[in-house]
N, C-alpha and C positions, 0 to 999 in steps of 0.2 A: 467741487471742480466739475467743469463741463465735460461732456463726451468728447473724447479726443480722437481726431482723425489724422492719421499720419501716413504720408506716402513714402515708401522706402525706395531703395535704388532700383529694385526690379519692378517698380510701378505697382506694387501691392498696396492695399490700404489696410490699416490696423485701427480697430475701434475698441474703445473701452467705454462701457456704459453700465447703467444700473438696471436691475430687474426687481420688480415688486410682486409680492404674493407667494414666493417660494417658501416651503416649510420643511422639506425633507429631500433626500437623495432622489426620490422618484420624480419630484418636480424638476430637479436639475436635469435628470436624464431626458425628460420630455422636451425641455427647452433645447438642450444640446442636440438631440436627435432631429428636431424640426429644423434647426439652423444648418445642420450638416447636410440636409437634403436640398438646400438652396444651391442653384447653379452659381458658380463663381466663388463659393465659400471654401477656403482651403484649410482653415483651422478654427476650432471653437473650444473655448474653455469657460465654464461657468462655475463660480465659487459660491457655495451656499453660505459660508461664514461671512463673506463681505457683501453678498447680494450684488455681485458685479459680474459682468461678462467681458470676454476678450475675444475678438474675432479678426481673422486675417482674410481679406477678400480680393477679388479682381478690382481694378480701378473704377469700373462702371457701377459698382454697388454703392448705394448710399445708406446712411443710417436709417432713413425712412423705410427702406426695404427690409432692413433687419428688424426694426420696430414692428412692422406689420406682421412679420413672421412670428415674433415673440407673442404679440397680442393674440394671434390666432390660436395659441396653445392655452389661452385663458389667463396667462400672466401678463404683466405690463412692462414693456421696455421703456426705460427712462433715459433721456438725453443726459441728465445730470446724474453722475454716480453718487451713491450715498456718501455724504460728507459727515464730519464729526457731529454737526448739529442734527442731521437726520438720524444718526445712530442713537444719539442721546434722546431725541424725541421718541424714537421707537421703544427704548427701554423704559421711558417714563410712562408711555401708554400701556406697555406690558405690565408695569407695576400697578397702575390703576386697575386694570382688569383682574389682576391677581388679588388685590385688596378687596375689591367688591365681591368676588367669588368666595373668598375666605370668610367675609362677614356673614354670608349666608351658610357656608358649609359648616363652620365650627359649631354653632348652636344646633344645627340639624344633626350633626354627628353625635353630639351629646344626647339629643333626644332619641336617636336610633339606639344608642347603647342602653339607655333606660328601657326603651320599648322591648329590646331583645333580651333584657336581663330579668324579665318577669314583671316589671312595672308597666303593664299594658296601657297604652295611650290610645283610646279608640279613635281619636281624630288624627293620629299621626300619619296615616297613609295619605289623607287629603293634603296635609301640610307638605309631605314629600312631593306630591304631584305639583302643588302650587310653587313651592320653592324651586323645584327642578325646572319648571317652565321659565321662571325669572332668570335663573343662572344660565340655562342653556341658550336662551334667546336674547340675553342682554350682554354680559361680558363674554359668554361663550359663542356669540353669533359669528365671531371671526373664524372659529373652527369650522362652523357649518358653511361659512362663505368659501373657505378653502376647499372643503369637500365638494361643494356644489360646482365650483369652477372646474375641478378635476373631472367630476362626473359628466358635466356638460360638454367636455371635450374628449370624452371617451377614455379616461384613465383614472387611476386611483393614487392616493398619496397617504401620508401619515394622518392628515386631518380626516381622511375617509374612514380610517380604522377607529380613531377616537370618537368621531361624530356618530358612527354606527353603533359603537358600544354604549355610548352615553344615551343615544336615542332609544336603543333597545331597552336599556335599564329603566328609563323614564316611562316608556310605554307599559311596562309591567305594572306600574302604579295605576295607570288608567284602566288596564284590564282587570286588576283586582277590585277597583272601585265599581266596575260594571258587573261584578259578581262571578267572574271567571276564576276557577280554582288555580291560582298561580301565586307564588311568593312575590311580594313587591320589592323591587330593587331601586326604587326612586331615589333614595339617599345616595346610592352608588353613582347615579348619573351626575349628581352635584359634586361628589368626591372626584370622579374622573375628570370633569371639566376643571375643577379648582386645582387639582394636582398638576394637570397638564398646563394650565395657565401659569402656575407657579414655576414650573420647569421652563416655560417660555421666557418668563421674566429673568430667571437666573441665567439662561443662555444669552439673552440680549445684554445683560449686565456684563457677563464675561467676555462677550464679543466686543463690547465697548472698551473694556480693559485691554483686550488683545490688540485693538487697533490704535493703541496709544502712540506708536511710532509715527503714524501718518499725522496725528494731531501734533506731535512734537515737531515734525518737519514743518508743518503749516505754521506753527507758532514762531518758527525762526524767520519767517518771511516778514520783513518790516512792512508795516501798513502805510507809512508815509516817509518822506525824505525831504531834505533841504536841497533846493536846486537854485542855480544862478540864473536869474531872468532879468534882462535889461539892467544888468549891473547890481541888482538887489537879490538878497537871499530870501526865498519864499518857501513855505511848506506846501507840498503837493502829495496826493495819494500815489503810492508807489506804482500801482497798477496803471496809472494814466501817464506816467513819465515815458517819453519816447526815446528811441535810440538817438544818440547825438547830444542829448541834454547833458549838462554838467552838474554833478552832485557835489555838494559841499559836506564833507564828513569831519566831525570834530571828535576829539578823544572821548572814548566811552560809547560812541554811537555805532549802530549797525550800518553796514554798507548795504543799501537797498537793492541794487541791481548789479549785474556783471558789468565790468568796465575796465578802463585802462587809466592809470594815474597820469595826469597831465601836469600836476603841480603838487609839491609837498612830499614828505616821507612819513613813515609810521610803522609801528609794530602791530601786527594783526593776529588775532586769535582765529586760526583756520581749523580748529579741532573738529568742526562739523564736517569737514571734507576729508582731512587726513587721519582723524582719530588721535592725533598727537596733541598733547596739552601745550607743548612749547610754542610760543608766539614767533611769528615770522616777520622779518624786516622787509618792507616793500618800498620801492622808490619810483621815480618818474619812468614811464615806459613799460612798467610791469603791470600785468593784469591782476584784478582782484575779483572776488566772487561775492555775489549777493547773499546776505545772511551771515557773513563773517563779521567780526567785531573789531573796530579800530581801538585798541587798548591805549595806545599812546601816539600822539602826533596829530597832524592835520593834513587833510587831503582834498584835492579837487579831482574828481573822477569823471571821465567821459563815458557815458553809457554805451556799451557795445551790444548788449542783448537785453531785451525786455519781454514782459509777458510770459508766454509758454516756452520761449526760447532760452530762458535763464537756466543756469545750472540747477538751482533749487527746484524750479518747476519740472525740469526733466527728471531730477532725482525722485520727486514725489510721484511722477507719472510711472517711472520704472518700478518703484516699490508697489504701486497699485497694480501694475501689470503682473508683477511677481505673485501678488496675493490672489490674482485671478487665474493663475496658470494651473496646470494639472500635472499629475505624476502618472506614469504608465501603470503602476500597481493599482491606481484607482479604477482603471478600466475593468478589472476583475470585480471590484465591489459594485461598480455601476451595473455590470451584467447581472449580478445577484439581485440588486435592488429593483432592477427592471422587471423581474418576475416575482419578486418577494411579496408585494401587496396582494396581487390576485391569488397567489398560492396560499397565503395566510387566510384569505377569505374562504377558500375551499376547505382548508384544514379546520377552520373554526366551524363551518357548517357541518363537516363530517363529524367533528367532536361532539357538537350539539346533538346530532342525529343518533350517533352511537350511544350516548348516555340516555337520550330520551326514549329510544326504541328498546334498549337493553337494560333499563333501569333496575328491574327486579333481579336480573342476573348479576349486575355489577354493584348492587347496593352493599354487598358484604365488604367491598373495598372501602366504601365510604364509612361504614361502621368502624372499620379498623383505623382509618385515618382520623376519624373524629376524636379518638382517644388522645391524640397528640396535637391535632390542629383545631383550634377552637371554632373557626369559621366554617368548617365542613359540617354540613347538616344532612345526615342520612335519611331524614324523614321529610325532605322538602317535596318529594314527588318527582315524577319523570319530567314533566314540562319545566318546572322551576330549575331542576338540576341541569337540564339540557341548555336552557337559556343562560344560566350562571356560567357554565363552562364555555359556551359560545362567546360570551362577553370577555371572559378572562383571556382566551386565546387571541381574540382580536386586539386587545389592549397590549398584551405582553410583547407582541411582535412588531410594534412600530419601529421602522428602520432608521430612526433619527440619528442614533449613534454612528451608524454606517455612513450616513451622509455627511456627518461632521468630522469624521476621522481624518481625512486628508486635508480639507480646507483649513481647519483650525490649526493643524500643525504647520501648514504653509504660512499662515498669517504670523504665527509666533516665530517661525524660523526666519522669515524674511525680515521681521522686526529685529531679531538678534543680529542678522547680517547688517542691517542698516546702521545699527549702533556700533558695529565694528568696521564701518567704512566700506561696506559691500552691498551690491545690489544684485540679487539673483533674479534674472529676467525670465528664465526658463525652468519650470518645475521639473522637467525631465532630467536636468542636470543634477538635481538633488538625489535622484535614484542612482545615477551613474557614478557619482563622485566616489563612492566606496569601492568601486572596481577599477579605478585609474591605476595603470601600471607605469605609464611614461608621461612625463611632462616636458614639452618643448618650450624653451624660452628664447624669445628674441633678445638681442643684446642691447642695442642702443635705445635708451629710454625705458628699458624694462629692467635689465640687470644693472645698467649704468644709469647715471642721473638723467641722461637725455638733455643735458645742458653743456654740450661740448664747447671747448674753446680752442682756437688756433694755437698750437704749441710752437710751430715754426714753419717757415716757407723759404724757398729759394727764388721766388718770383719778385720782380720789381713792381713798383706801384702802378705803372702803366699797364702791365700784364694783369695785375690784380683787378684793374678796372674791367678787363674782359671777363675774368673769372666771376666777378660780381654780377655782371650782366647775365651770365649763364645761371648762376645760383639764385637769382631773384625770382625765377619761376618755381623754385622748389620750396616746400615747407618742411623738408627733412631737417631734423635737429642739427645735423652737420652743416647743411646749407645755411642755417640760421647763424651758426658760429662764424662762418665766413662773412656773412653780412655784417655782424657785429664788429668783427675785426676790421673790416674796411671802413665802417662808420667811425670807429675810434681813430683811424688813421686819415680821416677826411678824404677817402678815396671814393670817387663817383663812378657809376656804371658806364661803361663804354656804349654809346647809343648807336654804334655802327653794327651791332650784332643783330642778325635777323634769323627768322625760322628756328627759334629756340624750342627744343623738345627735350623733356625729361623721360628717360627710359628707366622704369623702376628696376632696381637691382643692378643697373649697368652704369648710368651716369647721365650727364646733361650735355646736349650737343646743340651747335648753332652754326651759322655762317658768318664769316668775316671777310668781306671783299671776295666772295665766291669760294673761300677756303673753309673747310670744316674745322671748327675749334671745339674742344671738348674737355670736360673734367670727368675723369673716370678712374677706376681702380687700376693700380699698376700692373703691367704685364709681367714684370719680374720683381716680385716682392723681396727677393734676397738683397736687392739694392738698398733696402731700407730696414734691414734686419734689426739693427740696434733700436730704431724707433718703435718697430712693431713688438719687439720683445719687452718694451716698456709699456705696452698696451695702447700705443698710439695708432690711430687710423691714418693711412696715407692715401692721398689722391694726386694723380698726375694731370698736369695741363698739357694738352697736345694741340698742335696746329698742323693741319694737313697730315695728321698721323705721326708727326715727329714730336718727340718729347721736348718740352720747353722748361719744365721744372715741376716742383711738387709743393703740396701743402700738407702738413701733418696736424692732426686734431687729437686732443686728449679729452676723454670723457670719464670722469671719476666714477668708480663703482659706488652704488648706493650703500649707505652705512649698514643696512639690514640685510643686504643680499646674501652674504655668507651664512648668516644665522638662518635665513629662510630656506636656503638650499639644504643646510644640515637637518632642519626639521622635516623637510620633504623626504629626505633619505630615511629618516627615522620612521616615517609612515610606510616604508617599503616601496616607495616610488622612485623610479630612475629619472634624474634630471638630465636634459640634453640641451645644449646651446645650439640654436639654429639661426645663423646670421649670414648676411651678405658680405660681411667684412672678410679680410684676408685671414688665412689660417693662423699665421703667427700672432696677429693681434687678438684673434678670437681665443687662441690657446692661452695667451697671457692673461686675459680677463677671466677666462674659465678657471685658471689655476688660483686666482685670487679668491674666488667664491666656492671652490671645491667641486666644480663640475668636471667629470672625467671624459665624458663623451661630447665631442664638438663636431658639428657639420657646418662648414664655412663656405663662403663664396657662392651662396645660393640666391637665385632670383625668386621673385614671389611665387611663380608656378612651381619652382623646385621645393619651396617650403611646403606647399600643398602636397607634392608627391612624397615628401619625407613623412608627413603625417599619414598619408594613405598607405605607404609601405609598412609602417608600424602597425596600422590597423589590420593589414593583410596577415600579420603574424598572429592575429587573434587578441591583440592587446587593446585595452581601452586607453585612449589617448586624450591628453589635455594640451592645449596650446595657449601660451601666455604672450601677448604682444600689445603694441600700441600704435602701429603705423598702418598706412594704406597698404603697404606691401605684406602685412600680416593678415589682411582681411580674409583672403581665400582660405588660408590655413586655419584661422579661427572658426570659420564657418564649417569646414570639413571635419574638424576635431570633434570627438564625442562631447567634450566640454571646451568651450572657448572662453578664456578670461582676458578681458581688456582693461587697460588702465584708463581711468576716467580722465587722465591728463592727455590721452592720445587723441587720434583723429575720430571724427564722427563716424566714418565708415567702419573702423575697427570696433567702435562701441556698438554700432548697429549689428555687426556680425557676431558679437559675443553672446554667451549665455549668462556670464557673471561679469560684473563691472566692479573694479576697485576704484572707489571715488577719489582716493588719494593716489600717491605713487609708490606706496610701500610694498615691497615684494613679500614681506612677511604676511601680507593679507592673503597670499595664495594658499598656504597651509591652513590659515584660518577659514577660508572659503570651503576647503575640502572638509574640514572638521565640522563646520556648521551644516553642510549638506548631509554628512553622515549622521549627525545628531538628529536632524529633521526627519530623515528617512527612517531612522530607528523609531522615532516617536510615531510616525505614520503606521509602521508595522505593528507597534504595540497597540495603537488605537484600533486598528482593524481586527487584531487578534481578540481583544477584549469585547469588541462589538459582536463579532461572530460567536465567541464563546458564550456570551450572555444569552443570545438567541438559542443556541444549541441546547443549553441547560433549561432555559425558561419555558420554551414552547412545550416540551414533553411534560414539564411540571404542571403547566396550565391544562394540558390535555387530560391528565388523570385527576384533576380537581384539587390539586394541592394549593394552588395560588388563588387568593382572593383577587378579583379584578382591581380593587383599589391598591392593593399591594403590588400587583402587576404593573399598574400605571406608575407607581412610585419607583419601582425597580427600573422601568424604562427611562424615567427622568434621571435617576441616579447614574444609569449607564451613559447617558448623554453628557451629564455633568462631569463624570469621570474622564471621558474623552477630552473635554475642553480643558479641565484642570491639568491633565497629563500633557496637553499641548502647551499650555501657558507656562508649565514648569521649565520650558526651554529658556524663558526669560532669565532664569536664575543661574544658567550655566555660564561659567567663566571660560572665555576663550583666551588662553594665554600662550606663552612661548613653550608649548609642550605638545607632544604627539597625542597624548590622551587627555582631552579636555575634561574638566570636572563635571560629573553628571550629578 
């Protein structure tokens, strides 16, 4: 996919792009630090696992500005984010480099074992030197390239440590051949590079596996479709079909693009949106989503959205953004890795000097260790021992695992979320989810189906024409129910109404012959107590402030709402209904789903205030909604969850999006966030623990550099495998998901 530039409501720009050349957390920190120093940049997140960046900027910033800044650090900004083909190409190249290096390493290692076991091979050091040159500067040249880029721009990274250790090992062979009294570690240079390249291949392979959800989403996008052109049905590439074209969809075919049915009926598999296997019946006038499958029937669909505006394209974009986001806990790891590499260089130099200058004093320790550890040589001499330990400390301390700890967990967590009909836009939400104390729920379209129907009215058809003219400006589900009711009764909108204005949370107002007409909430709800006690919503039509009659609307509760609320309670979270509806109606609906606390008759700004009041008590708050009137509260909440069936503004304001309309996805979102954050903490713990144990061991001469390199690779692989294990977790209807 191409770099995406998106303008939001507050005129900010958001960019998603690729970055080439990063190898560890130090690289990420350098790029992030450089971008954050740019004027007009508000947010930067770089993901090592996906090699992607996500930036929010002022409207006058272009991608070229961002690219120049990235390029100035020595890495390369790419307009195209790495796709599945690029990831596959990378791990194939990594496999080639690994195979070539192992072809040279294995026989050389066998020769080294013979040479060190008493079968002295007089030509072996020269072979070490020659083979080392081939491996270092052929398959291993990519390591040196990464180290050179870092050095040329004044910083160091993981490649710097490996390249320095390998080069130092190889140089010892050259020094030995020139007659200097030093042990040759030429074979070690080949082993370091080969093991490192093997680890790189394994990492790239696991990354490819972890990015499977994006590939699965891309695979759902039909490549071509049948369209009606000049009375004939022709095949055309889906990406070239414009808005307004008519798709012809037969039984068993995928619906290529988002659209509205203009002819026919059918049963559609929408599981990719809702997560539900049950097929859905769709008829003329109803919208369908690209990527869904028509299992039975025949349809003619008018295209409403194409290209990057389709639901599928937006979903892929959101998953990619989620995988490029960051988590606050990562900031601590980033600060550590920012000083880690230079500190390790200092420690390695100190270790080498301490052993080199105090060899005679410390040789007794080597003698003791040699009885238990075969590679410890107490007779190597001061220079050889100092070089040996210098190399071991350099290699053991590569901070690769630290750099992968958070991004790999985010990749796996966002993939698990996608499979459960969830899109986690903001990595910060993952860390906060476990601390949520209160969840505010909007009512209409969130707890209820959001497809209300007119249950009754006291208005005649002529007056309903005036009401229809007012409601035509609104996209609220209740307004839609009035439109549908009037359509079915063949009532047309009164064209005399002027200056129509919708006031969110209040009603719709206009002028009829100079008099104010309105549809708004009742002044005295007690007049409609029987209707409201049944869960119906009542609106009054007024002319010049005088009540003319009412319309009552019924909106059924979603089938899973009660179970979702029960599960949320079992998580120790308090559910609260926050609605603009009347108190009696709200209480009736709340009773059906098991919510005890209800805040009713609130305007959009009051929803915001309710969220803020709860936060002032020190509670972490989540808001769940789907409408324009929920946007401010969604943005203000510590975690905002929007239904994908809701408005664009609510989706833009949220941290987590439920692609379907199921309320049971809310506890699933919280559980997935908790699981992902738990994995991040585990990854960081083991990455830090590995270095805390390994560096002192290398300092005292216990670790052979080759084993140190192997341990470093295993540490990284452990982090990746621990992250990928998220894929196997079952998110069911329970408070404690299977781990």
